[in-house]
C-alpha positions in Angstrom: 75.3 126.1 161.9 71.7 125.5 160.9 70.8 125.3 157.2 67.6 125.7 155.2 68.2 124.0 151.9 71.6 125.3 150.9 71.4 128.5 152.9 72.9 128.9 156.3 71.0 130.4 159.2 73.6 132.4 161.2 73.7 133.1 164.9 74.3 136.6 166.2 78.0 136.0 166.8 78.5 134.3 163.4 76.7 137.2 161.6 78.7 139.9 163.3 82.0 138.0 162.6 80.9 137.6 158.9 80.0 141.3 158.7 83.4 142.3 159.9 85.0 140.0 157.3 82.8 140.9 154.3 81.7 144.6 154.8 85.0 146.2 154.0 84.4 149.9 153.1 86.5 152.0 150.8 85.4 155.0 152.8 87.2 155.7 156.0 84.1 156.4 158.1 85.0 158.1 161.4 81.6 158.7 163.0 77.9 158.0 162.4 74.9 159.5 164.2 71.6 157.7 164.6 68.6 159.7 165.9 66.8 156.5 167.0 69.6 155.8 169.5 70.5 159.5 169.8 74.1 158.4 169.8 77.3 158.9 167.9 78.6 155.5 166.8 82.3 154.9 166.3 82.2 151.1 165.5 81.6 150.7 161.8 80.0 147.3 162.3 77.2 149.2 164.1 76.7 151.9 161.5 73.5 150.4 160.2 69.9 151.4 159.5 66.8 149.2 160.0 65.5 147.4 156.9 62.1 148.9 157.8 63.3 152.5 157.5 61.4 154.1 154.7 64.5 155.5 153.0 65.5 152.0 152.4 62.3 150.3 151.1 60.6 153.4 149.6 63.3 155.9 149.0 61.3 158.4 151.1 64.2 160.5 152.3 66.3 163.6 151.6 69.9 164.2 152.2 72.6 166.9 152.0 76.3 167.2 152.5 79.1 169.3 154.0 82.8 169.4 154.0 85.6 170.0 156.5 88.7 171.6 155.2 91.5 173.7 157.0 89.8 172.7 160.3 86.5 174.4 159.4 83.0 173.1 158.5 82.5 174.9 155.1 79.2 176.7 154.4 77.1 174.5 156.6 74.4 177.1 156.9 73.5 177.1 153.1 73.5 173.3 153.0 71.2 173.2 156.0 68.8 175.7 154.4 68.6 173.4 151.3 68.2 170.4 153.6 65.2 172.0 155.2 63.7 173.0 151.9 64.1 169.4 150.6 62.4 168.0 153.7 59.4 170.3 153.3 59.0 169.3 149.6 59.3 165.6 150.6 56.7 166.1 153.4 59.0 164.8 156.1 58.6 166.2 159.6 62.0 166.1 161.4 62.4 164.2 164.6 63.7 167.4 166.2 63.8 171.1 165.4 66.3 172.0 162.6 68.6 174.0 164.9 68.9 170.9 167.0 69.5 168.8 163.9 72.4 171.1 163.0 73.8 170.7 166.5 73.7 166.9 166.2 75.5 167.2 162.8 78.2 169.5 164.2 78.7 167.3 167.2 79.3 164.3 164.9 81.7 166.3 162.8 83.5 167.5 165.8 83.9 164.0 167.2 85.2 162.8 163.8 87.6 165.7 163.5 89.2 164.9 166.9 89.4 161.2 165.9 91.3 162.2 162.8 93.8 164.0 165.0 92.4 167.5 164.6 94.6 167.9 161.5 93.9 170.9 159.3 95.5 169.0 156.4 92.7 166.4 156.3 89.5 166.7 154.3 86.4 165.3 155.8 83.1 164.8 153.9 79.8 164.8 155.7 76.5 163.3 154.6 73.2 163.5 156.5 69.9 162.0 155.8 66.3 162.7 157.0 63.9 159.8 156.4 60.2 159.4 156.8 61.4 156.8 159.2 60.5 153.6 160.9 57.0 152.2 161.4 54.1 150.7 159.5 55.9 147.7 158.2 56.6 147.9 154.4 53.4 149.8 153.4 53.6 152.5 150.8 52.2 155.2 153.1 52.1 155.1 156.9 51.2 158.1 159.0 52.5 156.6 162.2 56.2 156.3 161.1 58.8 157.9 163.2 61.2 160.2 161.2 64.9 159.4 161.5 68.1 161.4 161.1 71.4 159.8 160.2 74.8 161.5 159.8 78.1 160.0 158.5 81.5 161.7 158.5 84.4 160.1 156.5 87.9 161.0 155.6 89.0 161.6 151.9 92.2 162.3 150.2 92.7 165.0 147.6 89.7 165.1 145.3 89.5 165.5 141.5 88.2 169.0 142.3 91.6 170.1 143.5 92.8 173.4 142.0 95.8 171.4 140.6 93.5 169.4 138.4 94.2 170.5 134.8 90.7 169.6 133.6 88.4 166.8 132.6 86.5 165.5 129.6 82.8 165.5 129.6 80.0 164.0 127.4 76.3 164.7 126.9 74.3 161.6 128.1 71.2 161.3 126.0 70.0 157.9 127.1 68.6 158.9 130.5 66.1 161.8 130.8 66.9 164.5 133.4 64.7 164.5 136.5 61.8 167.0 136.7 59.5 168.4 139.4 60.1 167.5 143.0 62.9 164.9 142.1 64.8 167.7 140.4 64.2 170.4 143.0 64.6 168.4 146.2 67.8 166.6 147.1 66.2 163.2 147.6 67.6 159.7 147.9 66.3 159.0 144.3 69.6 159.0 142.5 69.0 156.3 140.0 69.2 158.6 137.0 72.3 160.4 138.4 74.0 157.0 138.9 73.2 155.8 135.4 74.4 159.1 133.9 77.7 158.9 135.8 78.2 155.2 134.9 77.7 155.9 131.2 80.0 158.8 131.1 82.7 156.8 132.9 82.4 154.2 130.2 83.0 157.0 127.6 86.0 158.4 129.5 84.2 161.3 131.1 83.9 162.8 134.5 80.2 163.1 135.6 78.1 163.4 132.4 76.0 166.3 131.2 72.2 165.8 131.4 69.6 167.3 129.1 65.9 167.7 129.5 63.3 166.4 127.0 63.5 169.7 125.0 67.3 169.1 124.5 68.5 171.8 126.9 71.4 171.2 129.3 70.4 170.9 132.9 73.3 169.7 135.1 75.9 167.1 135.7 75.3 163.9 137.6 76.0 165.4 141.0 76.9 169.0 140.3 75.9 172.1 138.5 77.4 173.3 135.3 78.2 176.7 133.9 79.9 178.3 130.9 81.9 181.4 129.9 80.8 182.5 126.5 83.1 184.1 123.9 81.4 187.4 124.7 82.5 187.1 128.3 79.1 186.3 129.7 78.9 183.8 132.5 76.0 181.5 131.5 74.1 179.2 133.8 71.2 176.9 132.8 67.8 178.1 134.0 67.2 176.8 137.6 63.8 175.3 136.7 64.0 171.5 137.2 67.5 171.6 138.4 68.8 171.0 141.9 70.1 174.4 142.9 73.6 173.9 144.1 74.9 175.6 147.2 78.3 176.1 145.6 76.7 177.6 142.5 74.8 180.1 144.6 77.9 181.2 146.4 79.9 181.5 143.1 77.3 183.6 141.4 77.4 186.0 144.3 81.2 186.1 144.2 81.2 186.7 140.4 78.8 189.6 140.7 80.7 191.1 143.7 84.4 190.3 142.8 84.7 189.5 139.1 82.2 191.5 137.1 83.8 194.8 138.4 87.2 193.7 137.0 85.8 193.1 133.5 86.9 189.4 133.4 83.2 188.5 133.2 80.6 190.9 131.7 77.6 189.6 133.7 75.7 186.5 134.8 73.0 185.2 132.5 70.4 182.4 133.2 69.1 180.8 130.0 68.3 177.6 128.1 71.5 176.2 126.5 71.8 173.4 123.9 75.0 171.4 123.5 75.4 172.8 120.0 75.7 176.3 121.4 78.4 175.2 123.8 80.4 173.8 120.8 80.2 177.2 119.1 80.4 179.7 121.9 82.0 178.3 125.1 85.6 179.4 125.9 85.3 177.9 129.4 83.1 175.1 130.8 82.9 174.4 134.5 81.6 171.7 136.9 80.5 173.4 140.1 80.1 171.3 143.2 81.6 170.0 146.5 82.6 173.6 147.3 84.9 173.8 144.3 85.2 174.2 140.6 86.5 171.7 138.0 87.4 172.9 134.5 86.0 170.9 131.5 88.6 171.1 128.7 86.9 168.8 126.2 83.1 168.3 125.6 81.6 165.6 123.3 85.1 165.2 121.7 85.5 169.0 121.0 88.1 171.1 122.7 86.7 173.9 124.9 88.6 177.2 124.5 92.3 176.5 124.2 91.9 173.1 125.9 93.2 174.2 129.2 91.9 175.7 132.5 90.7 179.3 131.8 91.2 182.6 133.6 87.7 182.6 135.1 88.0 179.1 136.5 91.4 180.1 138.0 89.9 183.2 139.7 86.8 181.3 140.9 89.0 178.6 142.5 91.0 181.3 144.3 87.9 183.1 145.5 86.3 179.8 146.6 89.4 178.9 148.7 89.3 182.3 150.3 85.5 182.0 151.0 85.9 178.6 152.6 88.6 180.0 155.0 86.4 182.9 156.3 82.9 181.4 156.1 83.4 178.1 158.0 82.8 177.0 161.5 86.2 176.6 163.2 86.2 173.2 164.8 89.1 174.0 167.1 87.0 176.7 168.8 84.2 174.2 169.7 84.1 172.8 173.2 83.0 169.3 174.1 
C-alpha cells in the first residue's frame, strides 16, 4: 500500500473493504434511491453521494420525511406538498416533475417494505432529499449544476412517541437563537441550530429542547412543533411565523376542530405568541407534535405540567392520530411491482 508521509493511499479494493469494516450504521437501511443513477440501491456500501453534490459542500438542499406503519405510507401527500414548497423557496428545480418524484419515493418504500417481509408490525422511516445537485466544482453558485434526488428507507423499533410513553421532560434552550426567514419556513439541510438545541437539552436530561426567538417567544422544538392546553381549555399553538409548519400539527388542528371542540374537551384553537413564563402559569398539558404522533411533556424547566402525567387531550389526540394513519395511508400490499 502506497503512503504519502504517514497517510496511506488506498486502492479501490482496499477502500471498499475498509468502508465495510468502518462504516457500521445504527440505522437498518433497507433501500436507497439515487436519481443520478435512476436506481434503487440495496447494498449499503453503495449508498453514497458525490462530494461535489451541493447539499454536501454548500448545504443547498431540502428534505422531508414519511413513515410506514400498519403496512401503509402515512400522509405522504401532505409531506410531498411541503417538500415542493421547500424546493421552491430554496430555488431548486427538480430533476423530474413532482408526481414522478413521488412515484420514485413510493417505489423505494415498496421495495424496502417487501425486503422487511411485508410485515405490518414493522415501522419504516423515510427521508428524501432534493439538492441543487452536481456540477460547477465547489463554487458558491453554479447555474449548470444538475439537481439530484435521494431517498432512504430504514427500519426502526418502537419510538419514544409511542402512545405508551408516559411523558418526557423538556427545557427552554436560550443559548441558540431560533432560525428565521427561509431557514425557518423551508425544511432545508441546515440543521445546525436544531442539532445544538437537541444536544444541549439531552445534557440537561430533556427530550428535544424548546426554542425561543429573539423576543423571547416560544417557537418550536428541535425537530417538532409544540402546543399547549391552557387552564381555560384553549388549545394554544405558537404563531406560525418563522416556524417550520409541521404536517402532523396541521392534521391535528383539523382533527381538534372537527372531533374534539364539539365534545367540549377543548374550547377552541388559538395561535398566539407564548412566553415560557405563561406556560409555567397556565399550561395543564404540553405536547410535542411530530413524526405523525404526539408526545406529552410532563415537566418543563423543572416545573410540573398539570398533574405531571399524560392529559386527556393528549390521550384523545393519540387515539385520533392512530385512526387517521389507518385510513389516510397508501396501502403497500395493494401496490403492484
